N, C-alpha and C positions, 0 to 999 in steps of 0.2 A: 341350631342342633337341639334334637328331642332329648330332653333330661328324663322324661317320665311318660308312660303311657298306660291308659285304660284297658283293662280286657276289651271292652267294646270297640274300642279302636283297633286294638289288635285282630279283631274278628272282623273288621270293615275292610281293613288294609291287605290281611292275608299273612302278616308278620306277626311274630312274637314278640311279647313285650320287650324281650330281649335284643332283640333283633333291631327296633324301632330304637330303642336307647342308643345314642351317639350317631343316627342319621340325620343328615341335614333337611332343614323343611324343602329346600328347593328338590329333592329328589323325590318327594312324594307332590308336592303342588304343582301342578302343570301353569296355572296362573289363570284367573277369571278371564273370561271372553271379553270383557271393557276395560281390560288394564291390570297392572302388576297389583298384588296383596301387599298388604302394610307389613314390614320385617322389624319395625321399630315396634317396643311396647308402645302401646297407645295410651293417653291419658282417658282413661274410661274404657267403652267397648267401642268394637267396628263391627258390623255385620255385612256380608259381602258373598257373592257366589263365585264357586271356584271350581276347578277340576282337579280332583286327585287319581294319583295312579296307585292300583295294587302291587301285591308282588309278583303277579305276571305281566304287569305293563298295560292291562287295561284302565282306560281312563275312564271316568265316571263324575257326574256333578254331585257336587256337594254344598250345602248352605253353611258357611262358616262365620262363629263368633269369637271375636279375638277380645281379651281382656288383658290389660297390665295387671300384673300382679308381682310377689317376691318368692322365691324359693330357696330355702338354706340363706336367707338374709340377703339374696342377691335378685337384683331386677329379673323379671322372666314374663313369659306371655303362657297365658291360659286359653288352649285353643281348643273349642268346642266344635265339631263339625258332625252334620247327619246327612247322609244320603239324600238327593232329592227326587223322588219318584217319577218314574217312566212317564204319567200322565203329566206331571206339572211342567216336566222337561221339554214333553213334546209341546206343549202349549207355549211354552217360552220360544223354542226355535221356531214356531208359527209366527209368533208375532215378531220376532228379527226376519224374518223370510218376508213377512208382508211389508216391514218397514222397507227392508232393501228393495224389495219390487218396487215401492213407492217412491223411492229416491231414485232409483233406475228410471222410471217413467218420466219424472221431470227432467233428468238429464237428456231423455231419448227424445221430448218434445223441444227440450231448449235447444238441441243440434239439428231437430229434422228439418227439412228444405222447404218443405210444405209451409211450416209456423213461419217461414219468414218470407216466401216467395209473393207474398201480397193477393193472392188468392183465398179468401177467407173462406168459402165454402170447403175448398180442399183442406186447408188448415183444421175446421171444424172436424171433419170427416175422419182426419188421423187423431185428433185430441179426442174425440169419444170413443175412439176403439181402445186407445192406449188408457186411456182412464178407467175404462167398465173392466179389463184385465187387471190393471193395478189395485183398483177396490175390490174387485169381485163382487161386482153388482150386475142384476139382471140387465140394466139400461144404462146410459149416459146420453146426454143430449146437451146441445147449445142454443140458446135463444138470445135473440136480439131485439130491443126496443124498437118500436118505429119513431120516425123525428118527431111526432107529434106525442111521442109517448103514450099513447092511447092504446097500441096493441103490442102483444110480446108475440113474436114470429120465431118458429123453429127452423133453425138453419139446416142441421142435424141431428139424427136420432140413431142409436146403434145398438140393435136387439142383440145382446152379448149369445143368447140361446141360438137364435137363427143364424146370427152371422151378417145379419141385412141391414142396412141403413134405408131411412125415409126422411121425408120434409115434408112441410105443408102445413104442420099443425101451426093454431094459432088461437091466442086468448086474450082476451079483455083484461088489458093493463088497469084500467082505469076502475074495473071491479073489484079490485084486491089490493085495496090501499093497506091494509094491514100485514098483507106479503110481503110487498115492497119496503115498508119501513123495518120490517124486521131483517128483511137479508141488507139493507143499506146501513142497519146499526151494527154489524158485526161483519167477523171473518166467514161466517154460514150460516145457512140455516139448517138445524140439524131436526127432524121432526121423525120421531121413532114412529108415531101413530098417525100418519100424515093428513087422513081424512077428517080427525077430532082434533087434531092441534089447531089452536086458533090463530096461528099466524099463517096455516096451509090450508085449512078449510075452506077458502073462498075460490080454491079451485078444485071443489069438491066432485063435482060433475067429471070433471078430466081424469082425477085422480081414480074416480070406482071407473070409468070406462077403460083406463088403461089397468086395471089391475094393481094399482100403486099401494103398498101400505105404508113404507118408510121412503124417505126422500131425504138428499143432504144437498141444498143449492147453494153455491157460491155466487157472488156478483161479481161481473165484470166490470171493472172500473178503467176509466178513461178521463183523464184530467181532474178525477177525485169525484166523478159524477158515474152512477150505475147507467150502463148502457147494455146491460143484458145478464144473462146468468148460465151457469155450467151445473146441469142437474145431475144427479147420482140417484139412482130409483131401484127398490127393491121389491120384489112382486112375492106375493103368496104369505110371507111372514115377517112380523116385526123385526128390525134390527137397531140396536142399541149403537149409536154412532160413538166411536173413541175418539179422546181428544187429538190424536195423531191424524186420523181420518179428515178431522174438520180441518187442521192446517193443510193436510195435503189437498184436500178441495178448495182452501183458498190459492195455493201454491198454481194448480191448475187452470182458476180463474185469472191468475195474473199471466199465466202463459198466453190464455185466448185474448187477454188485452193486448199483449204484445203482437200477436198474430194479427188484430184486429189494426191496430197502427201502424203495421207494416202493409195491412192492406189500404188503409186510408195514405199512408205514402205514395203506393204506387199509384192509386187515384189521383194524387195531387201532382205527381209526375207526370203522366199521361195528359192531365187538364193542362199541366203547363206547357207541354211539348205540342199539342193542339194548338193553345193559344198563340204559341211562337211560329206554328205555320201559318195559323190564321193572318198575324199581324205581318208575316213575309207575304203572304197571300195579298192582303189590302194594301201593302206598299206596291207589290207587282202590278195590282188594278188600277191604284193611284196613277202610277207613272206610266200605265199604259193608255188609263184614260186621257190624262194630260196629252199624250203623243196621238190619241185617237182624235180627241175634240180639235186639235191643231191641223191635225190630217183631214178631217172631215170639212171644216171650215174652208181651208185652201183649197183641198181636192174638189168639193163641191163646186166651188165659184169655177172653177175650170171645168167642170162638167155642164155647170149652168150654160156657160159660153157654146160647148160644143151641142148638147142637147137645144139649147133654145134657137140657136144658128140652124141647125138640121132641121128640125121642127117649123121654122119659119120658112126656110128655102123647099121644104114639101110642100107649104101651102102656096107657095108662089110658081112652083114649077109646072109644067107643061103635063097634064096626067100622063100623055103618053111618052115622056121623057125615059129614056135608058137610065139616066142621072137618079130616077127616085130610088130603084132596089140598093143603090149606093146609099143614098140618104138614110131609107129607112134602117140599112146595116149600122149607120154609124148611130141613127137614135137608138136602136136596141142594143147597142154595144154602151152607150152612155148611160141607158138604164140598167144595165148590168151592173157595171161598174159602182153606180148610186147604191144598188142593192149591196154590192160588197162591202161599201162603207158603211151603210147600215148595219150589216152583221157585225164588222168590226167595233164600231160604237156598242151594240147589244154585249157582245162580250166584255166589253171595257165596263159596263153597268152606265153607259153614258145615254142611252135612248131615250127620248122623250116619253114620260108616261102620264097617261091623263086617265085617272083613277076612275072607277065606277063601281057598284056593286054587282058582282056578278054569281047568278047561281050555277054552281059546276057542272050540275046535272045535265040542266037544258045544254049549258056551253059545250059539254060532251056531246049530247045527241046531234047540236048544230055543227060540231068541227067533225063528225064523223060524217054526217050527210054532205058536207062541202067536201071531204078529200075524194079525190080519185079512186078506181078500185084497186083492190090488192092485187098481186101476182093470182095467176087463173085457179091455182090450186088452194089460193088463201082464203081464211075466213077471219072476219071481224067480230070478237064478242064484245058488248059493253054490258057492265054492271053498275046499273045506276042505285044510288042511294037512296035508302026508305023514306028519309025526312031532306028537306033543303039544305045544301049547304053552303054558304056564302063566304066569298072572299071580295077583297076591295083590290081591283086590278086594272089593268089595260087590255080590253078585250083583243084588239089587235095583236100585240104584243104576246098575250098568252096562247092566242091563235097559232104564231108563230113556233113557240114552244111545244105544243100540240103536234104540229106537223112535222116539224122536225125528228121527234121521237117515233112518231109513227112512219115518216118515212124510213128511218133507220131499221123499224122493226120488219116493215115489208120487205126491204132489200134481205135481211137474213133469214127470212122464210122463204125468199125466193130460190135460196141456194140449198135450204135443206132446212124444213118446217111447214107448218100446215097454218098455224093460228096465231092470231094477235088477240090480246085481251086487254081493254082498258076499264077502269074503274076508278071511282072516287070515294073516299072515306073519311069518315073526322077521328082523329087520334089525339091522346092526351101526352104531350111531354113531360118528364121531369127533370130535375136539375140532376142531370147524370151525365158522363163525358159521351159526346157523340160519337158513333161509330167511326172506323177511319174510311169508310166508303162515303162519307156524307162530306159535301163541298158547298159552299155558298155562305150566306149570312149564319152568323152564329144564331141559333135558335135559341130563346129563352123558354121558360117552362109555360106551359098553356096549350092552347085549342088550336090544331091546325088542320087542314085539308089537307090530303094526300091524293094526289093523281097520279096512277100507277100505271103504266105501259110494260106488257110482257109479251114474249113471243117464245115460240118453241124452235127457234133457228138454229143457227151454226154456233152462236155464242162468240164469245171477245175472249180472245187470249190473256193472259195475265198481263203480259207488257202492253197490250192494246188499251185495257181497261187502264191500266197506269197513265196513259197520254191521252184518254179519250177526250178530255175537254181541253187539251191544248190547240189553239188554234193554227189551222193549216195542216194538223196532222188527220191522215186519212187512210184507212185501208182500201179505198177504192180509187183508182187511179183517176176517174173520170170526176171525182168530187174536189171541192176545193177545202173541206175539211174543217167548216166554219158552222156547221147547223147546232152541234152539240154545244160547242164555246158560246155561239149566241145566245142559245135556250138557258145555259148557264147563269150568263150576264145578265139576261131579261129576268131570271128567277132571283138571282140577288139582288135586282133593283127593286124587286117588290118585296124584299124581306124575309127570302124564302131560300131554300137549300135542295139539292138534289142528291141522290144516291143511286149508283150504278153499280149494280152485284150481278152475280150468275144466278140463274134461276133454276130453282130444285127441279130435276129431271130432265135439264138443257135448255138452252137458250140464255135470254138476258131479261134482265128487270129493272126498268127505271121509275124512281119513284120522284116526284117532285112536292115538298112542302110548302105551304104557303100558311099564312095566318090567317085563321077563320074569324069572321065579323060575323055579328047578331044580325037577323034578318030585318030589314026595313031602313036599315043605315042609307043615309043620303051622301052623295058624292057629287064631284063635279061631271067627271066622265068627258070621253072626247069629242069634240064638235063634230056633227054630223053633217055629211053634205047633204043640201034640199036640193029641189028642183030649182032650176034655173029659168025664172022669169023670161018671156019673151017680149016684154017692154022693151021701148028704146030708152038707152041710158042717158042720164041726165046731163044738160049741158054743164062744161067746163073741162079742164084740164087735167089729165093725172100726172101728179108728181113723184118722178122716180128721184129717189134719193138712196145712193148707193155710193161707198167708196171705190171700188171694183170697177175701171172706165170699161172694161168687157162685158161686164154683166150688165153695167148701166144702158151700153149703146144696144146689147141683145133685147133688154126689156123695151126700152125706148122704141127698137123697129118693129118687134111683135105689136106694141099698143098701136103706133102710127099705122101699120099695115091693118090693124082691127078698125082704124077709123076715130082714134082718140087724139086728140091735140095734147102734147104731152110738154110738160116742163122738168128741168132737170138739175141736182143738186149733189155735189161730190162726198158732204157730207153732213150730219146732224145739224152743224151750225149755219151752213147755207139752206139747209132745207126748211129751218125755223124763220130764216130771213124773207125765202120766198112766201111763207105762209102770212108773216108780218107785212109784207110789201104788197102781195098780189094774192092775199088769201082769197079774196071774192072769186077767182078766177078759177081755184082749185075744186074740183068735184071729190078728189080722193087722194089719197097718197099710199105709194109702193115704197114701205120703209125699211131698209137693212137694219139689223139690228148691231153689228159687230164694223162701228168705223170710228179711227180717230177724231180728237178733240172733242165731238159729244155723239154719243152711242144712241142707239136707236130707243131706247127707253128712256133718256134724257130728253130727246126731240120730241118724242110722243107727249111727253109731261107737258112742256114747253109749247106745242102746236094746239094742244086742247085747253091751253089757257088762253089762247088767241082764237080758237076754232072749236070750242067744246064738243058739237055734233059733228067734227069732221071724221069721215069713213077712213080708216085706215088699214092696211094690208101687210103685216109684219111680215119678213123675210128672213131668212137664214140658212145657211150651210150647216152650221151646228151651233146652239147656245143652249147652255144648261141653267140659266136663272130660273129658278122657279118662278118668279114674278111675270115672266113672259107667259108661262100657263096659266096663272091665276087672271090674267089680263084676257086670255083668250076664252078661258072658261066661263068666265063673267061677262062675256059679250063686249068687252070693252073695245076689243080690236079682233080682226081675223088672222090666223097666221099660215104662211105659205112655205114649204120647205124646200130648199133647193137640191137637186138642180130639178127643172121643170120645163114642161114644152110649152109653145105658144097656145096651144089650146086651153091647156090647164089655168094658165094666167088668164085668158080673157075671161074664160067662163066664171073664174073667183070673182076677178072685177066687177063681172054683171052682177053675179050674185050679191055683192056687196052695193053696190049703187042702188039695184033695185030692192035691197032691204031698207 
């Protein structure tokens, strides 16, 4: 309760001294903005700002000092107040408004979907707009250090004056050690005169070019390490940064760090999902490969009997016999079945590869020249690389890939289109998640050759693209649906990958990624057929070693029909015994690889111990032992793939004996 009032107090409040005496303090004091005033007599003095109400009820700000005292020997409070000038109150309200605005900005960022969505570019775009407005600065930007910490790259800059965003600026971080030392040492770097401040002058050229006078940069920290900065830039006039603004800049940088972690988490989850898909795909190919290998071995042995018998019957039949056309039909069907088996093996990644250096520019020219013409209205365009691009690959297998892709493109433009494009180029792949369209082997960072086939045809529906690599899936009733599946298998076997996607403007684009190698690298390569000499074959018998009696009997019949004496063995053990006991009678060996008791490679080693120079022609319906390839490439033996016809077997044996 008021017990006395001065004339000045009466004048300010509008009540007379007599009216004030007896009034409660609560009737006058509305309370300070920040909390309740002290009502008990203090020990010493207390100063605070509050709001008083005058006689008409109008509120006005006052600066109050309360001091404990005594009045008529009783405890009392001496309250001295002074109205706050309007300018000072306006400034105070601006400070309160700015603080409120900054608190709202932090809360808005924390709740914003873009900050937790995993897209850091979208997060940076949101952050720069909100912080520029909250800080009342001309520009705000977000920068990240490169992996090697040599470059500082701008993710987003927001210009508050124009309302526009920009990207692409890049600064040499290695040239600014003082700047990064200062940024890393505190909550933020506050430079009122940025061009002349020793901590920021290392970026003088950039600051001058952008007209930046003052800057406030806060470090983005992840796991305690500075990975970037959030920049607040003032243009045109100096700005002294307040302590609360420095704290706010640090809070904004913390929000940027959370957004960066969300983006890393999203990338990690995407990589994990991609790895799971790759593991599932690898298991799929592994099981399919085992199935295809077993199928190829048994099926090709059956086809060997069919094809060999048909070709032998053709040789022995009368040229005018009406049966010949049926035999030819049988032989053609066996050849198509063998090709089907080969495509299944290729899809499963089990096709045999004979790697050699291939210059893709020349390969492309040869492959185009070898192909049949495109549809009548179609055109083929070829874009050659300016410099040689080398890969290690099996030429015949890569030709199959090219043929399959161009065949699909040709059929697409036959329905709706005019052109097919083919080009080869080099690219550098970095350590980033592969796009969902890329399938095949996991590509590590490095240099890759890309073979690209495009067409402007009818394109593929999304459902068809999703199943394009599935074996036996086709949109053409007359097709088997193995061309693209086999192309993928061959590409995987070469350590490469494929992408199938719509071409901008219409049509389809297929990219084949293959690891590039340096020019001049030497590899084994596929054995090349040579001209067969016409000399008489050397004296001696041909030893046929095969556990499949039907295959063995067909081979024996073909050789005997060609005039060769023949010895037989049912497996590797018997074959070695024949060489041990009658080796001087044997001119060459036709040796199967897959046999019980002792397989072909084991038999070959023991035979060579007995007869080091013994000519050997290995044969198999399917075999995936890399040792076989090494033996063939090194010239230690020849290899003949089942099924084969009579002419092929006789020609290969003549070549082997005459060499």
